[in-house]
N, C-alpha and C positions, 0 to 999 in steps of 0.2 A: 504494500500499499502506501502511495508516495504523498508525502506530506507537502501540501501546495506552497508552503513557505520554504521548501525546499527545492522546489521545481526549478532547475538551472535550464535558460534559453540563450541561446547563440544566434543573432540574427546578423547575417554578413551582407554587403552591398548595398547599404544606406537604405534598408527597409524603410517605409513611410513611419513617422512618428505616431499615427493611430494604430498600428500594431504593437509598437511598444506600449502605448498607452493602455490598450486593451489588454495585453499579456500582465502588465504590472498591476492592473486592476483587479485581476484575478489573483494576486498575490505571489505571483512569480517572480524570480531574481532574474533579470532581462540584461544581457550584454549584448550592445549594438557596436558593430564594426563597420566603417565607412566602405572599405574595398573588399573584393573576393579574396579567398585564401587559396594556394595551390594545395596539392594532395599532402606534403609533408607539413605543412603549416596546420592544415585542418587535423591531420593525425595527431598533431600536438595539443591541440585545443579541444579536441572533442570528448576526452574523457569526462566523467561526470555530468554531461548535458544530456538534459531529457527531451529537450524540443531543440530543432535545428531549423533555423530560416535562411532560404537563399534566394538568390533570382538565377539568371541565365550562366554567369560566369562561373560559378563555384561548381567543380565536380565532385559528386558524392559517389567515391569508387568503393570496390568491395574492401580494399584495405582501410578505407576510412571507416565502413561500417563495423569491420572486424575490431577496430579500435575503440569503438563507442560502446562503451560498457553499459552506459544507463539510458541510451537512446529509446525513445518510444515512439515518435515521430519526427517527419520532416514536412515542412511548409515551403512550397515552391512558390514564391510570390511572383507569379508570371503564369504564363500559359503551358509553357513545354515543361516536360520532365526528362528528356532524353539526356540530361547532365546528372541524372540520379540513376545509379545501379538496382533498378526495381527488383530485379531477381533476387539479388543478395538483400535485400530490404525486406522481402516477403518472407523468406527463409528464417529472417530473425524476429518475424512479427512487428516490424516497423511500418507504420501506417505512412503513406504520402498524400499530401493533399495539394491541390495547385488551385489556379483561379481561372478556370476555363473561360469564362465569360466578361470578366471585370474590364478588361482594356481592349474589346473587341472593338467598340467604337474609335478609340484614340488611333489603332493601327488603321482603320478603314479610311478616316479621314485625312490621315497622312500620305495614305496612298492616293486617294482624290486628288490631293493638293500637288503632289509630286506628278503626278499624270497632266494636269493642268500646267504645271511649271515646265515641263520638258515640251509640251505640244506648243506650248507659246513661246518656247525657248528663253524664258524669264532669267535663267542663270547667266547666260551670256548678255542678255540687256543689263542686268544687275551689274555684272563684273565691268561693263564698258562705262557705264554710268558713274560707278566710282573712279574711274580711271580718266574721267572726265571728257568722254566721247557720247556725243549726243546722235545715236543712230535710229531714228525714227523710220522703221520700216517694216512691211508686213511679209518680207520674205522669210520663208521657212515657218511662220507662225500661222497654226491652226485653232479651229474650235474643236473641243471633244465631242460635241454633238455630231451623230452620225458615224463615228468611227467604232470600231470592233474590240472590245476587251475580252481578253482571253485570260480566265482564272484557273490556274492549276492548284487544285487542291479547294474542294467545296465544303470546307467546314464552317465553323461559328464566324470566321472573317471572311471566308470566301463569299458565303451567301448574303451577309450584310452588304460588302461592298458590290456584289452583283445588284442588289435593289437599288443601292444609291446611284449607281453608274447607269441604269436604265432611266432613273428619275432626273438624271442630267441627259438623257437623251441619247446614250450611247446603246448600242448592241451588244449583248453578252453572250460568249461562249464560255462553257467550262469543261474541264477534265478532271475526273478523280477515279481513283482505283476501286473506291467502294461505289455501290449504288445508291447514288444521291437523287433526291427529288428536285426537279428543277423548278427555281422560283420565276414568278412571272413569265416573262419571254425568253428567259435565258436558254439557250441550245446547249442540249449535252452532246460533246463530242464523242464519238467511239474510240478515238485514238489521241494520243498527246500530238502525233505528227499532223493530225486533222486540224488540230487548235493552233498549232505554230504556223501552218501554211494560210491560214484564214484570219488570223488577228493583227490589228495593227499596233496593240500594245500587248504585252504578255507579262502577268505577274503572278509570282510564286507564294503561295499560302500551304507550304506542306510542313510535316513536322520535321525533326532531326532525326528520326531511328537511322540506325547504321546501315539499313539499306538504301537510304536516300542519299548518302554520301557520294558526292561528285555525278548524281543523275543528270545534271544540266550542263553540258559542254559544248564543244566545238560543233559536233553534229546537230543537236538542238538550235544553236545560234544560227546555223546554216539553213536551218528549215525555216527560219523565221522569214518574214518578209521583207524585202528591201526597204529599208527606212524605218521599220518597226521601232518601238520603245520596250524596255525590259525594266521591269521591277522586281526586287527580291527584298522582303520585309519578312522572310519567315526564319531560315536558319544558314549560317554561313557556310557550313560545309556542303550544302546542296548543289553550288555552283562552282564551276571552275572559273576563278577570276583571271586567269592569262587568257583564257579563249575568250572571254568577255571583252577584255582589253583589244584583243585583236580583231574581234567583230565592230568594235567601235573604231580602231585605228583606220580599217579599211573601207569604211563609210557603209558596211552592211547595216549596221543599227544606227539611227539617229540621236540616239541617248539612252541613259540609263540611271535608275535610282537604286541605290544598294544602302541598306540600312543595318545590315547583318554581316560578319566576316568570318572566315576560316579561324583566324586568329586574331584575337581582340586585347586592347591593353586591360590590365586589372583595375586601373583606377583614373579618375578624372585628372587630367594634366599628363599622363603619361603619352608618350610617342605613338600616334598612330602609323602604322606602315602598311602600304597597299600599292597594288598595280595600278590602280585606278585614278589614284592622285593626280591632279593636275590636268585631266581630260578636259574638254568643253562639253557642255552639257549633259555632264555627269554629277547627280545629286549625291553625295556621302553624307550620311548621318551616322553618328554614333549609338546605334542600336536604341534609338529613342521610340520605336513605334508605338509602344504602350506607356511612355513615359510623359504623362501630363498630369498635372496634380489630380485631376479627378479620378483618373484610373488608378494611380498608385494608392490614393486615399481608399478607394472601394476595394483594391487587392488588399491593402493592408488590413482592414477590418474583416473580411471574408475570410482570409486565410488564418487571420489569428482567431477568430470564432471557431474554426473548423480544429484547429489545434486544442483549444480549450475544450470545446464539446467532447473531443476524444479523450484528454486527459481525464476529465471529470465525469463524463458519463459513458463512455466507451463508444460513442457514436461513430459512425464510418462513412456516412453519406457522403457521396462523391469522391471517396478516397480513389485513386489511382491504381493501387494495388492491392487492396483488400477489399472482400465482400462488403456491400453497402448494407449496414444495419442501424436501426436507429428505435432503441426501445424507451419509451417514456417513463422518465424518474417517478419513484414513489417513495413515501417516507417509510420507516420502519423496516428497512430490508438491508441486506448486503447484496453487493453487485460484484459478480464474478465475470470476467473476460477470458474466453478461451480462443486461441488461434490454433487451428490444427490443420493437419493435411486432410485434405477432403478424402475419406474412404468411408465405406457403409458402415453402418453401426456407431458411429463416433457418438451420436446424440444418445443413443439406448446406454452406452456405456457410461457416458456423465450421470445421466439421470439414476442409473444403477447405482453407482457410487454413493450418489446424495441420498438414495432411498436406504442404502444400508446403513447409513450414519444416522438416519431419521431427520433428515433436513428438508424441509418443506420448500417446494418451489412455487414463488409468488408471481412470477412473470419471466418469460423466456422467449428468445427469437434466435434463429439461426438462419444464416444466408451463405451459399456457397458461389465461389468464382472459380473456375478451372482447377488448379491444383489446392486450393486451401478453402478452408471453412472459418467461419467466425461465428461464435455463440456468445450472446449475452445472457447471463442467469441470474435474475433476482430471488434472494431466498430469505425466508423470514426465520428468526431466531439466531441461536448462537450455533456456530460450527468449528471443528476441531482442526488443529493444524493437520491432522491425518488426512483429512478431507483434501485438503490443498495438497498434500504429498502425493495421495493417490491420483488426483487429475493432473498433477506435474508428471508422473511417472507413466502415463499412458503412452504409448508407443506412438500415436499421433499427435501429442502435443508439440505445438513449436513455442507457443508463449502462453503464460497464465497470468491474468494481473487482478488483483483485488482492489476495486475502486474506491468502496466504502463498507 
């Protein structure tokens, strides 16, 4: 059983103050660090930590999780979780939460802004004005109305971008490996090649799973239409930046906007190195797709609440790696949480142990997901240490927690 006053929280990468406030109000000891930590630094800091909060730059590897002696949950204060070894986290019964919806609007608005900026060549006009050159000309500037936007990845961001783009008068095509319902008048492409060959603007909104690394390179850029625009606001590893630079240099692409990079500086003020620096009509932003005050405040509160709900009530709703369970709390009971390997008969075995020790079940909820099961049991009256020992000794047990 964790004493709330002794719950240690480590938040990295300048997570929003709302998260700090929420977790401190719960009585936890919160340490907030401005920058990301590399693997060796995190291994050194993780012992004794119960809750870890990160954003996109910190990698929670198997070695980090092996060093985490008290860790119960990880909060990814962002959309992606590919920076976390989810398999190892699950084997240790460590719950992982993210914010799948909180910064969607911010990313979409940045994409729209960049599409308009490149189509109107505002990057070049702005640079020339700052250099004192007045170049009032319509050459190379276009409206986005009537242009076809190709969206690769039709998830939360892709679908919202699709709707807003149509509202601005664009035609929309999309490609996704999963079977997704087209919104409004969007056209589903049968292949990535179809999308590339028919779109004026191509934007990537895919996740950073290992299988997506380097999937967009020279071959895909050659498939794009002459003079097309390219955006990547998803993950840096999915794009070959050398190939992108070549496509820009030879004039095949008219512009690009990139917010994510294969290698990113750890903190503000560090040097940024990229093949794309210095190229005209290329917008480079420092991974700020979701970095609005509104989005970060919402993410901070959302993920902090998920972490707090897991510690205090064992609820796993919207967990990335564990089955989703939420059992309403009630007074006068004790709550036991049991993470286990999903095999037949686990529930019967748990209840048999409780019955043998004359422990009455007041409430219970079980859910499974793939290899793992998650069971919350509320019991009335007292129970002995032997009950916990028997449950812990079950062959299928991954982790056992007594919440109250």
